[in-house]
N, CA, C and O atoms as a GROMACS GRO file, in nm:
protein
  556
    1MET      N    1   8.241  -3.326  -4.817
    1MET     CA    2   8.234  -3.189  -4.859
    1MET      C    3   8.168  -3.178  -4.996
    1MET      O    4   8.091  -3.086  -5.022
    2GLU      N    5   8.198  -3.272  -5.082
    2GLU     CA    6   8.140  -3.272  -5.215
    2GLU      C    7   7.989  -3.289  -5.207
    2GLU      O    8   7.915  -3.227  -5.284
    3PHE      N    9   7.942  -3.373  -5.115
    3PHE     CA   10   7.798  -3.395  -5.098
    3PHE      C   11   7.729  -3.264  -5.060
    3PHE      O   12   7.623  -3.231  -5.114
    4ILE      N   13   7.789  -3.190  -4.969
    4ILE     CA   14   7.731  -3.063  -4.924
    4ILE      C   15   7.723  -2.964  -5.040
    4ILE      O   16   7.622  -2.895  -5.057
    5GLN      N   17   7.828  -2.957  -5.120
    5GLN     CA   18   7.829  -2.865  -5.233
    5GLN      C   19   7.724  -2.904  -5.336
    5GLN      O   20   7.659  -2.816  -5.395
    6GLN      N   21   7.706  -3.033  -5.360
    6GLN     CA   22   7.609  -3.077  -5.460
    6GLN      C   23   7.465  -3.070  -5.409
    6GLN      O   24   7.371  -3.062  -5.488
    7ASN      N   25   7.448  -3.071  -5.279
    7ASN     CA   26   7.314  -3.073  -5.220
    7ASN      C   27   7.295  -2.957  -5.121
    7ASN      O   28   7.236  -2.974  -5.014
    8ILE      N   29   7.344  -2.843  -5.159
    8ILE     CA   30   7.341  -2.727  -5.069
    8ILE      C   31   7.199  -2.692  -5.025
    8ILE      O   32   7.178  -2.653  -4.910
    9TYR      N   33   7.101  -2.706  -5.114
    9TYR     CA   34   6.963  -2.673  -5.079
    9TYR      C   35   6.908  -2.771  -4.976
    9TYR      O   36   6.839  -2.730  -4.883
   10LEU      N   37   6.938  -2.899  -4.990
   10LEU     CA   38   6.892  -2.997  -4.893
   10LEU      C   39   6.957  -2.973  -4.757
   10LEU      O   40   6.890  -2.984  -4.654
   11VAL      N   41   7.083  -2.942  -4.756
   11VAL     CA   42   7.154  -2.914  -4.632
   11VAL      C   43   7.096  -2.789  -4.566
   11VAL      O   44   7.074  -2.786  -4.444
   12ALA      N   45   7.072  -2.686  -4.645
   12ALA     CA   46   7.015  -2.562  -4.591
   12ALA      C   47   6.877  -2.587  -4.530
   12ALA      O   48   6.846  -2.534  -4.424
   13ILE      N   49   6.796  -2.666  -4.597
   13ILE     CA   50   6.662  -2.698  -4.545
   13ILE      C   51   6.673  -2.776  -4.415
   13ILE      O   52   6.599  -2.749  -4.320
   14ALA      N   53   6.764  -2.871  -4.408
   14ALA     CA   54   6.782  -2.951  -4.286
   14ALA      C   55   6.829  -2.863  -4.170
   14ALA      O   56   6.779  -2.876  -4.058
   15VAL      N   57   6.922  -2.774  -4.196
   15VAL     CA   58   6.972  -2.685  -4.091
   15VAL      C   59   6.862  -2.589  -4.046
   15VAL      O   60   6.844  -2.568  -3.927
   16PHE      N   61   6.789  -2.533  -4.141
   16PHE     CA   62   6.682  -2.440  -4.109
   16PHE      C   63   6.572  -2.507  -4.027
   16PHE      O   64   6.527  -2.452  -3.927
   17SER      N   65   6.530  -2.626  -4.069
   17SER     CA   66   6.422  -2.694  -3.995
   17SER      C   67   6.468  -2.734  -3.855
   17SER      O   68   6.390  -2.728  -3.761
   18GLY      N   69   6.593  -2.773  -3.841
   18GLY     CA   70   6.646  -2.806  -3.708
   18GLY      C   71   6.650  -2.683  -3.619
   18GLY      O   72   6.616  -2.691  -3.501
   19ALA      N   73   6.691  -2.571  -3.674
   19ALA     CA   74   6.696  -2.447  -3.597
   19ALA      C   75   6.556  -2.404  -3.554
   19ALA      O   76   6.536  -2.362  -3.440
   20MET      N   77   6.459  -2.415  -3.644
   20MET     CA   78   6.322  -2.378  -3.611
   20MET      C   79   6.265  -2.468  -3.502
   20MET      O   80   6.192  -2.421  -3.415
   21LEU      N   81   6.297  -2.595  -3.507
   21LEU     CA   82   6.253  -2.688  -3.404
   21LEU      C   83   6.310  -2.649  -3.268
   21LEU      O   84   6.237  -2.650  -3.168
   22LEU      N   85   6.437  -2.616  -3.263
   22LEU     CA   86   6.499  -2.574  -3.138
   22LEU      C   87   6.439  -2.443  -3.086
   22LEU      O   88   6.410  -2.431  -2.967
   23ILE      N   89   6.420  -2.347  -3.174
   23ILE     CA   90   6.362  -2.219  -3.134
   23ILE      C   91   6.222  -2.240  -3.079
   23ILE      O   92   6.188  -2.183  -2.975
   24THR      N   93   6.142  -2.319  -3.146
   24THR     CA   94   6.005  -2.346  -3.101
   24THR      C   95   6.006  -2.415  -2.966
   24THR      O   96   5.926  -2.382  -2.879
   25THR      N   97   6.095  -2.510  -2.948
   25THR     CA   98   6.103  -2.582  -2.821
   25THR      C   99   6.137  -2.488  -2.707
   25THR      O  100   6.072  -2.492  -2.602
   26PHE      N  101   6.236  -2.403  -2.724
   26PHE     CA  102   6.276  -2.313  -2.617
   26PHE      C  103   6.178  -2.198  -2.598
   26PHE      O  104   6.158  -2.151  -2.486
   27ARG      N  105   6.118  -2.154  -2.704
   27ARG     CA  106   6.023  -2.042  -2.695
   27ARG      C  107   5.897  -2.085  -2.620
   27ARG      O  108   5.841  -2.006  -2.544
   28ASN      N  109   5.852  -2.208  -2.640
   28ASN     CA  110   5.732  -2.256  -2.575
   28ASN      C  111   5.756  -2.306  -2.434
   28ASN      O  112   5.662  -2.345  -2.364
   29ALA      N  113   5.879  -2.306  -2.392
   29ALA     CA  114   5.910  -2.352  -2.257
   29ALA      C  115   5.880  -2.238  -2.160
   29ALA      O  116   5.970  -2.165  -2.120
   30GLY      N  117   5.754  -2.226  -2.122
   30GLY     CA  118   5.712  -2.118  -2.035
   30GLY      C  119   5.740  -2.143  -1.889
   30GLY      O  120   5.693  -2.069  -1.803
   31GLY      N  121   5.815  -2.245  -1.860
   31GLY     CA  122   5.848  -2.276  -1.723
   31GLY      C  123   5.758  -2.384  -1.668
   31GLY      O  124   5.661  -2.426  -1.732
   32PRO      N  125   5.790  -2.428  -1.548
   32PRO     CA  126   5.715  -2.538  -1.488
   32PRO      C  127   5.572  -2.501  -1.452
   32PRO      O  128   5.488  -2.590  -1.437
   33ASN      N  129   5.542  -2.374  -1.439
   33ASN     CA  130   5.408  -2.332  -1.401
   33ASN      C  131   5.326  -2.279  -1.517
   33ASN      O  132   5.221  -2.218  -1.497
   34ALA      N  133   5.372  -2.303  -1.640
   34ALA     CA  134   5.299  -2.256  -1.758
   34ALA      C  135   5.182  -2.350  -1.786
   34ALA      O  136   5.194  -2.472  -1.780
   35LEU      N  137   5.069  -2.288  -1.818
   35LEU     CA  138   4.948  -2.364  -1.848
   35LEU      C  139   4.900  -2.332  -1.989
   35LEU      O  140   4.908  -2.217  -2.033
   36SER      N  141   4.850  -2.432  -2.058
   36SER     CA  142   4.785  -2.408  -2.186
   36SER      C  143   4.647  -2.350  -2.156
   36SER      O  144   4.602  -2.356  -2.042
   37PRO      N  145   4.579  -2.293  -2.255
   37PRO     CA  146   4.444  -2.242  -2.230
   37PRO      C  147   4.348  -2.348  -2.176
   37PRO      O  148   4.264  -2.318  -2.092
   38ILE      N  149   4.361  -2.470  -2.224
   38ILE     CA  150   4.273  -2.578  -2.175
   38ILE      C  151   4.303  -2.609  -2.029
   38ILE      O  152   4.212  -2.625  -1.948
   39GLU      N  153   4.433  -2.617  -1.995
   39GLU     CA  154   4.471  -2.644  -1.856
   39GLU      C  155   4.425  -2.530  -1.765
   39GLU      O  156   4.381  -2.554  -1.653
   40ALA      N  157   4.436  -2.407  -1.814
   40ALA     CA  158   4.391  -2.291  -1.736
   40ALA      C  159   4.241  -2.298  -1.711
   40ALA      O  160   4.195  -2.271  -1.600
   41THR      N  161   4.165  -2.334  -1.813
   41THR     CA  162   4.020  -2.347  -1.798
   41THR      C  163   3.984  -2.453  -1.695
   41THR      O  164   3.894  -2.433  -1.613
   42LEU      N  165   4.056  -2.565  -1.699
   42LEU     CA  166   4.032  -2.670  -1.600
   42LEU      C  167   4.062  -2.620  -1.459
   42LEU      O  168   3.987  -2.650  -1.366
   43LEU      N  169   4.170  -2.546  -1.442
   43LEU     CA  170   4.207  -2.494  -1.311
   43LEU      C  171   4.104  -2.391  -1.262
   43LEU      O  172   4.071  -2.387  -1.144
   44ILE      N  173   4.053  -2.310  -1.354
   44ILE     CA  174   3.950  -2.212  -1.318
   44ILE      C  175   3.824  -2.285  -1.272
   44ILE      O  176   3.764  -2.250  -1.171
   45ASN      N  177   3.784  -2.386  -1.347
   45ASN     CA  178   3.661  -2.458  -1.315
   45ASN      C  179   3.673  -2.550  -1.194
   45ASN      O  180   3.579  -2.560  -1.115
   46ARG      N  181   3.786  -2.616  -1.178
   46ARG     CA  182   3.802  -2.714  -1.070
   46ARG      C  183   3.847  -2.653  -0.938
   46ARG      O  184   3.805  -2.697  -0.831
   47GLU      N  185   3.933  -2.551  -0.946
   47GLU     CA  186   3.989  -2.494  -0.823
   47GLU      C  187   3.951  -2.347  -0.804
   47GLU      O  188   4.005  -2.280  -0.716
   48ASN      N  189   3.860  -2.299  -0.885
   48ASN     CA  190   3.816  -2.160  -0.878
   48ASN      C  191   3.936  -2.064  -0.880
   48ASN      O  192   3.944  -1.970  -0.801
   49ALA      N  193   4.028  -2.090  -0.972
   49ALA     CA  194   4.150  -2.010  -0.983
   49ALA      C  195   4.116  -1.865  -1.014
   49ALA      O  196   4.026  -1.836  -1.092
   50GLU      N  197   4.189  -1.775  -0.953
   50GLU     CA  198   4.176  -1.632  -0.980
   50GLU      C  199   4.263  -1.598  -1.101
   50GLU      O  200   4.379  -1.640  -1.106
   51VAL      N  201   4.210  -1.524  -1.197
   51VAL     CA  202   4.284  -1.486  -1.316
   51VAL      C  203   4.323  -1.339  -1.304
   51VAL      O  204   4.238  -1.252  -1.285
   52ILE      N  205   4.453  -1.314  -1.315
   52ILE     CA  206   4.505  -1.177  -1.305
   52ILE      C  207   4.576  -1.144  -1.435
   52ILE      O  208   4.671  -1.211  -1.475
   53ASP      N  209   4.529  -1.039  -1.498
   53ASP     CA  210   4.584  -0.991  -1.625
   53ASP      C  211   4.685  -0.882  -1.594
   53ASP      O  212   4.650  -0.778  -1.538
   54VAL      N  213   4.812  -0.905  -1.629
   54VAL     CA  214   4.918  -0.809  -1.593
   54VAL      C  215   4.949  -0.710  -1.706
   54VAL      O  216   5.051  -0.642  -1.702
   55ARG      N  217   4.862  -0.702  -1.805
   55ARG     CA  218   4.882  -0.606  -1.913
   55ARG      C  219   4.839  -0.467  -1.866
   55ARG      O  220   4.778  -0.451  -1.760
   56GLU      N  221   4.871  -0.368  -1.947
   56GLU     CA  222   4.832  -0.230  -1.918
   56GLU      C  223   4.680  -0.216  -1.937
   56GLU      O  224   4.620  -0.293  -2.011
   57PRO      N  225   4.618  -0.117  -1.870
   57PRO     CA  226   4.473  -0.101  -1.878
   57PRO      C  227   4.417  -0.093  -2.021
   57PRO      O  228   4.310  -0.149  -2.047
   58ALA      N  229   4.485  -0.026  -2.112
   58ALA     CA  230   4.435  -0.016  -2.250
   58ALA      C  231   4.435  -0.152  -2.318
   58ALA      O  232   4.344  -0.184  -2.394
   59GLU      N  233   4.538  -0.232  -2.292
   59GLU     CA  234   4.544  -0.367  -2.348
   59GLU      C  235   4.431  -0.452  -2.291
   59GLU      O  236   4.365  -0.527  -2.363
   60TYR      N  237   4.410  -0.439  -2.161
   60TYR     CA  238   4.304  -0.514  -2.093
   60TYR      C  239   4.168  -0.478  -2.151
   60TYR      O  240   4.086  -0.566  -2.177
   61ALA      N  241   4.144  -0.349  -2.171
   61ALA     CA  242   4.015  -0.303  -2.224
   61ALA      C  243   3.991  -0.354  -2.366
   61ALA      O  244   3.876  -0.370  -2.406
   62ALA      N  245   4.097  -0.378  -2.441
   62ALA     CA  246   4.083  -0.426  -2.579
   62ALA      C  247   4.033  -0.569  -2.585
   62ALA      O  248   3.981  -0.612  -2.688
   63GLY      N  249   4.047  -0.644  -2.477
   63GLY     CA  250   3.998  -0.781  -2.472
   63GLY      C  251   4.063  -0.857  -2.359
   63GLY      O  252   4.186  -0.864  -2.350
   64HIS      N  253   3.980  -0.915  -2.271
   64HIS     CA  254   4.032  -0.986  -2.155
   64HIS      C  255   3.944  -1.107  -2.122
   64HIS      O  256   3.831  -1.118  -2.171
   65ILE      N  257   3.994  -1.195  -2.040
   65ILE     CA  258   3.918  -1.310  -1.993
   65ILE      C  259   3.813  -1.261  -1.896
   65ILE      O  260   3.840  -1.177  -1.810
   66GLY      N  261   3.693  -1.313  -1.911
   66GLY     CA  262   3.575  -1.273  -1.836
   66GLY      C  263   3.592  -1.210  -1.699
   66GLY      O  264   3.584  -1.088  -1.687
   67ASP      N  265   3.616  -1.288  -1.597
   67ASP     CA  266   3.621  -1.236  -1.461
   67ASP      C  267   3.763  -1.206  -1.414
   67ASP      O  268   3.791  -1.207  -1.294
   68SER      N  269   3.851  -1.181  -1.507
   68SER     CA  270   3.990  -1.153  -1.470
   68SER      C  271   4.000  -1.016  -1.404
   68SER      O  272   3.916  -0.929  -1.421
   69ARG      N  273   4.106  -1.001  -1.328
   69ARG     CA  274   4.136  -0.876  -1.259
   69ARG      C  275   4.258  -0.814  -1.327
   69ARG      O  276   4.354  -0.885  -1.357
   70ASN      N  277   4.256  -0.685  -1.350
   70ASN     CA  278   4.369  -0.618  -1.415
   70ASN      C  279   4.459  -0.552  -1.312
   70ASN      O  280   4.421  -0.457  -1.245
   71ILE      N  281   4.581  -0.606  -1.301
   71ILE     CA  282   4.684  -0.547  -1.216
   71ILE      C  283   4.810  -0.542  -1.303
   71ILE      O  284   4.879  -0.643  -1.316
   72PRO      N  285   4.840  -0.426  -1.362
   72PRO     CA  286   4.957  -0.416  -1.450
   72PRO      C  287   5.086  -0.461  -1.381
   72PRO      O  288   5.105  -0.440  -1.261
   73LEU      N  289   5.172  -0.523  -1.459
   73LEU     CA  290   5.296  -0.578  -1.405
   73LEU      C  291   5.376  -0.476  -1.326
   73LEU      O  292   5.433  -0.509  -1.222
   74GLY      N  293   5.382  -0.353  -1.374
   74GLY     CA  294   5.459  -0.250  -1.306
   74GLY      C  295   5.409  -0.218  -1.166
   74GLY      O  296   5.484  -0.163  -1.085
   75THR      N  297   5.284  -0.250  -1.136
   75THR     CA  298   5.227  -0.221  -1.005
   75THR      C  299   5.197  -0.348  -0.925
   75THR      O  300   5.138  -0.341  -0.817
   76LEU      N  301   5.236  -0.462  -0.977
   76LEU     CA  302   5.198  -0.590  -0.916
   76LEU      C  303   5.244  -0.603  -0.771
   76LEU      O  304   5.164  -0.638  -0.684
   77ILE      N  305   5.369  -0.577  -0.744
   77ILE     CA  306   5.420  -0.596  -0.608
   77ILE      C  307   5.359  -0.494  -0.512
   77ILE      O  308   5.323  -0.530  -0.400
   78GLU      N  309   5.347  -0.368  -0.554
   78GLU     CA  310   5.288  -0.268  -0.464
   78GLU      C  311   5.139  -0.294  -0.441
   78GLU      O  312   5.084  -0.250  -0.340
   79ARG      N  313   5.073  -0.364  -0.532
   79ARG     CA  314   4.931  -0.396  -0.516
   79ARG      C  315   4.908  -0.540  -0.469
   79ARG      O  316   4.795  -0.587  -0.467
   80ALA      N  317   5.015  -0.609  -0.431
   80ALA     CA  318   5.004  -0.748  -0.387
   80ALA      C  319   4.911  -0.764  -0.267
   80ALA      O  320   4.852  -0.870  -0.248
   81GLY      N  321   4.898  -0.658  -0.187
   81GLY     CA  322   4.807  -0.663  -0.072
   81GLY      C  323   4.663  -0.688  -0.114
   81GLY      O  324   4.586  -0.748  -0.039
   82GLU      N  325   4.626  -0.641  -0.233
   82GLU     CA  326   4.490  -0.661  -0.283
   82GLU      C  327   4.458  -0.808  -0.307
   82GLU      O  328   4.342  -0.849  -0.304
   83ILE      N  329   4.563  -0.885  -0.331
   83ILE     CA  330   4.542  -1.028  -0.360
   83ILE      C  331   4.609  -1.118  -0.257
   83ILE      O  332   4.626  -1.238  -0.280
   84ALA      N  333   4.648  -1.061  -0.143
   84ALA     CA  334   4.719  -1.137  -0.040
   84ALA      C  335   4.641  -1.260   0.007
   84ALA      O  336   4.700  -1.362   0.041
   85LYS      N  337   4.509  -1.251   0.008
   85LYS     CA  338   4.427  -1.366   0.053
   85LYS      C  339   4.441  -1.485  -0.043
   85LYS      O  340   4.398  -1.595  -0.010
   86LEU      N  341   4.500  -1.463  -0.160
   86LEU     CA  342   4.516  -1.570  -0.260
   86LEU      C  343   4.651  -1.640  -0.251
   86LEU      O  344   4.684  -1.720  -0.339
   87LYS      N  345   4.731  -1.612  -0.148
   87LYS     CA  346   4.867  -1.667  -0.139
   87LYS      C  347   4.872  -1.819  -0.152
   87LYS      O  348   4.968  -1.873  -0.207
   88ASP      N  349   4.770  -1.888  -0.102
   88ASP     CA  350   4.769  -2.033  -0.111
   88ASP      C  351   4.665  -2.086  -0.209
   88ASP      O  352   4.643  -2.207  -0.218
   89SER      N  353   4.602  -1.996  -0.283
   89SER     CA  354   4.501  -2.034  -0.383
   89SER      C  355   4.564  -2.039  -0.521
   89SER      O  356   4.673  -1.986  -0.543
   90ALA      N  357   4.494  -2.102  -0.614
   90ALA     CA  358   4.540  -2.106  -0.752
   90ALA      C  359   4.523  -1.970  -0.817
   90ALA      O  360   4.415  -1.911  -0.813
   91VAL      N  361   4.631  -1.920  -0.875
   91VAL     CA  362   4.631  -1.790  -0.942
   91VAL      C  363   4.691  -1.810  -1.080
   91VAL      O  364   4.798  -1.869  -1.095
   92ILE      N  365   4.621  -1.761  -1.182
   92ILE     CA  366   4.670  -1.768  -1.320
   92ILE      C  367   4.699  -1.626  -1.366
   92ILE      O  368   4.610  -1.540  -1.364
   93LEU      N  369   4.821  -1.602  -1.406
   93LEU     CA  370   4.863  -1.472  -1.457
   93LEU      C  371   4.869  -1.477  -1.608
   93LEU      O  372   4.909  -1.578  -1.666
   94LEU      N  373   4.830  -1.368  -1.672
   94LEU     CA  374   4.839  -1.366  -1.817
   94LEU      C  375   4.872  -1.228  -1.867
   94LEU      O  376   4.849  -1.127  -1.800
   95CYS      N  377   4.927  -1.226  -1.986
   95CYS     CA  378   4.960  -1.100  -2.054
   95CYS      C  379   4.926  -1.121  -2.202
   95CYS      O  380   4.839  -1.201  -2.236
   96HIS      N  381   4.993  -1.050  -2.288
   96HIS     CA  382   4.965  -1.061  -2.430
   96HIS      C  383   5.017  -1.193  -2.489
   96HIS      O  384   4.945  -1.263  -2.559
   97SER      N  385   5.142  -1.226  -2.458
   97SER     CA  386   5.203  -1.346  -2.519
   97SER      C  387   5.261  -1.446  -2.419
   97SER      O  388   5.306  -1.553  -2.459
   98GLY      N  389   5.260  -1.413  -2.291
   98GLY     CA  390   5.311  -1.503  -2.190
   98GLY      C  391   5.445  -1.464  -2.131
   98GLY      O  392   5.489  -1.525  -2.033
   99VAL      N  393   5.510  -1.365  -2.187
   99VAL     CA  394   5.643  -1.325  -2.138
   99VAL      C  395   5.631  -1.249  -2.006
   99VAL      O  396   5.696  -1.284  -1.908
  100ARG      N  397   5.547  -1.146  -2.004
  100ARG     CA  398   5.531  -1.067  -1.881
  100ARG      C  399   5.472  -1.150  -1.768
  100ARG      O  400   5.511  -1.135  -1.652
  101SER      N  401   5.376  -1.237  -1.801
  101SER     CA  402   5.314  -1.317  -1.695
  101SER      C  403   5.410  -1.418  -1.635
  101SER      O  404   5.399  -1.450  -1.517
  102ALA      N  405   5.504  -1.468  -1.714
  102ALA     CA  406   5.606  -1.559  -1.659
  102ALA      C  407   5.691  -1.484  -1.556
  102ALA      O  408   5.722  -1.539  -1.450
  103GLY      N  409   5.728  -1.361  -1.587
  103GLY     CA  410   5.802  -1.279  -1.492
  103GLY      C  411   5.719  -1.246  -1.369
  103GLY      O  412   5.772  -1.241  -1.257
  104ALA      N  413   5.590  -1.223  -1.389
  104ALA     CA  414   5.500  -1.194  -1.277
  104ALA      C  415   5.489  -1.314  -1.184
  104ALA      O  416   5.477  -1.298  -1.062
  105CYS      N  417   5.492  -1.434  -1.240
  105CYS     CA  418   5.489  -1.556  -1.157
  105CYS      C  419   5.607  -1.557  -1.062
  105CYS      O  420   5.592  -1.587  -0.943
  106SER      N  421   5.724  -1.526  -1.114
  106SER     CA  422   5.844  -1.523  -1.030
  106SER      C  423   5.831  -1.420  -0.919
  106SER      O  424   5.867  -1.447  -0.804
  107LYS      N  425   5.779  -1.303  -0.952
  107LYS     CA  426   5.763  -1.197  -0.851
  107LYS      C  427   5.667  -1.240  -0.740
  107LYS      O  428   5.695  -1.220  -0.622
  108LEU      N  429   5.554  -1.299  -0.779
  108LEU     CA  430   5.457  -1.340  -0.677
  108LEU      C  431   5.509  -1.458  -0.596
  108LEU      O  432   5.482  -1.467  -0.476
  109ALA      N  433   5.583  -1.548  -0.658
  109ALA     CA  434   5.641  -1.660  -0.585
  109ALA      C  435   5.738  -1.608  -0.478
  109ALA      O  436   5.740  -1.658  -0.366
  110LYS      N  437   5.817  -1.508  -0.514
  110LYS     CA  438   5.909  -1.447  -0.416
  110LYS      C  439   5.833  -1.376  -0.306
  110LYS      O  440   5.884  -1.362  -0.194
  111ALA      N  441   5.711  -1.330  -0.335
  111ALA     CA  442   5.628  -1.262  -0.237
  111ALA      C  443   5.548  -1.360  -0.151
  111ALA      O  444   5.467  -1.318  -0.068
  112GLY      N  445   5.569  -1.491  -0.172
  112GLY     CA  446   5.504  -1.591  -0.087
  112GLY      C  447   5.383  -1.661  -0.146
  112GLY      O  448   5.318  -1.739  -0.077
  113PHE      N  449   5.351  -1.634  -0.272
  113PHE     CA  450   5.239  -1.703  -0.336
  113PHE      C  451   5.285  -1.843  -0.374
  113PHE      O  452   5.391  -1.860  -0.435
  114THR      N  453   5.207  -1.943  -0.339
  114THR     CA  454   5.253  -2.082  -0.355
  114THR      C  455   5.194  -2.155  -0.474
  114THR      O  456   5.243  -2.263  -0.509
  115ASN      N  457   5.092  -2.101  -0.537
  115ASN     CA  458   5.023  -2.175  -0.645
  115ASN      C  459   4.997  -2.083  -0.763
  115ASN      O  460   4.882  -2.066  -0.805
  116VAL      N  461   5.104  -2.022  -0.818
  116VAL     CA  462   5.089  -1.929  -0.929
  116VAL      C  463   5.127  -1.996  -1.060
  116VAL      O  464   5.219  -2.078  -1.067
  117HIS      N  465   5.055  -1.959  -1.164
  117HIS     CA  466   5.074  -2.015  -1.297
  117HIS      C  467   5.070  -1.903  -1.400
  117HIS      O  468   5.012  -1.797  -1.376
  118SER      N  469   5.133  -1.928  -1.514
  118SER     CA  470   5.131  -1.834  -1.624
  118SER      C  471   5.057  -1.897  -1.741
  118SER      O  472   5.078  -2.015  -1.772
  119LEU      N  473   4.972  -1.821  -1.807
  119LEU     CA  474   4.903  -1.870  -1.926
  119LEU      C  475   5.001  -1.867  -2.042
  119LEU      O  476   5.036  -1.760  -2.091
  120GLU      N  477   5.044  -1.983  -2.084
  120GLU     CA  478   5.142  -1.994  -2.192
  120GLU      C  479   5.082  -1.940  -2.321
  120GLU      O  480   4.975  -1.985  -2.364
  121GLY      N  481   5.150  -1.846  -2.381
  121GLY     CA  482   5.100  -1.785  -2.504
  121GLY      C  483   5.008  -1.667  -2.479
  121GLY      O  484   4.968  -1.599  -2.573
  122GLY      N  485   4.973  -1.643  -2.353
  122GLY     CA  486   4.892  -1.528  -2.314
  122GLY      C  487   4.754  -1.523  -2.376
  122GLY      O  488   4.697  -1.625  -2.415
  123ILE      N  489   4.700  -1.402  -2.384
  123ILE     CA  490   4.565  -1.383  -2.437
  123ILE      C  491   4.559  -1.426  -2.583
  123ILE      O  492   4.453  -1.467  -2.632
  124ASP      N  493   4.671  -1.417  -2.654
  124ASP     CA  494   4.674  -1.462  -2.794
  124ASP      C  495   4.641  -1.610  -2.802
  124ASP      O  496   4.562  -1.651  -2.887
  125ALA      N  497   4.701  -1.691  -2.716
  125ALA     CA  498   4.674  -1.835  -2.716
  125ALA      C  499   4.530  -1.864  -2.675
  125ALA      O  500   4.467  -1.956  -2.728
  126TRP      N  501   4.479  -1.786  -2.582
  126TRP     CA  502   4.341  -1.801  -2.536
  126TRP      C  503   4.244  -1.779  -2.653
  126TRP      O  504   4.152  -1.859  -2.675
  127VAL      N  505   4.265  -1.672  -2.727
  127VAL     CA  506   4.180  -1.640  -2.842
  127VAL      C  507   4.196  -1.746  -2.951
  127VAL      O  508   4.099  -1.789  -3.013
  128GLN      N  509   4.321  -1.786  -2.975
  128GLN     CA  510   4.348  -1.888  -3.077
  128GLN      C  511   4.280  -2.020  -3.045
  128GLN      O  512   4.240  -2.094  -3.135
  129ALA      N  513   4.265  -2.050  -2.915
  129ALA     CA  514   4.198  -2.173  -2.873
  129ALA      C  515   4.046  -2.161  -2.888
  129ALA      O  516   3.975  -2.260  -2.869
  130GLY      N  517   3.998  -2.043  -2.921
  130GLY     CA  518   3.854  -2.024  -2.943
  130GLY      C  519   3.777  -1.989  -2.818
  130GLY      O  520   3.654  -1.997  -2.817
  131PHE      N  521   3.846  -1.952  -2.711
  131PHE     CA  522   3.778  -1.916  -2.586
  131PHE      C  523   3.734  -1.770  -2.591
  131PHE      O  524   3.798  -1.688  -2.658
  132PRO      N  525   3.625  -1.738  -2.520
  132PRO     CA  526   3.570  -1.602  -2.529
  132PRO      C  527   3.651  -1.499  -2.451
  132PRO      O  528   3.721  -1.530  -2.355
  133ILE      N  529   3.639  -1.375  -2.497
  133ILE     CA  530   3.698  -1.262  -2.426
  133ILE      C  531   3.591  -1.153  -2.415
  133ILE      O  532   3.493  -1.152  -2.489
  134ARG      N  533   3.612  -1.063  -2.322
  134ARG     CA  534   3.526  -0.946  -2.306
  134ARG      C  535   3.605  -0.822  -2.341
  134ARG      O  536   3.727  -0.818  -2.324
  135LYS      N  537   3.536  -0.723  -2.389
  135LYS     CA  538   3.600  -0.595  -2.420
  135LYS      C  539   3.548  -0.490  -2.324
  135LYS      O  540   3.438  -0.501  -2.270
  136GLY      N  541   3.629  -0.387  -2.303
  136GLY     CA  542   3.594  -0.282  -2.209
  136GLY      C  543   3.656  -0.309  -2.073
  136GLY      O  544   3.724  -0.409  -2.052
  137THR      N  545   3.630  -0.219  -1.981
  137THR     CA  546   3.685  -0.235  -1.848
  137THR      C  547   3.581  -0.298  -1.756
  137THR      O  548   3.460  -0.285  -1.777
  138LYS      N  549   3.629  -0.364  -1.655
  138LYS     CA  550   3.540  -0.428  -1.558
  138LYS      C  551   3.479  -0.323  -1.469
  138LYS      O  552   3.546  -0.228  -1.428
  139LYS      N  553   3.353  -0.339  -1.438
  139LYS     CA  554   3.283  -0.240  -1.354
  139LYS      C  555   3.285  -0.282  -1.210
  139LYS      O  556   3.231  -0.212  -1.124
   0.00000   0.00000   0.00000
């Protein structure tokens, strides 16, 4: 106890750094189907993966991955027929930070999609990795 009182700052730093390590570990655990931007690029190039952006149209217009398709999360299940032919193909879902796309993966898996992935960190991670984005809506 005396050690803790005499070294309160060292103890506080140790506790804080341990907590941050745990938070980072659990926060980055995007699930078994989470892909880094590099892994997503490889899947797009090797397996011609379809990229579906589950953000709202205004978010999508502000910046999106090149040939991605915008299907907002709120309409994903009702619009699943539009992508039904992709049930056995590689599909990468993304949002702003990876939270909504992880949920979208679960929804599509329940709908029978067998090869769905979430872009870990979302469009933010994509941009941070230095990959290009397009602005505006797809024509």
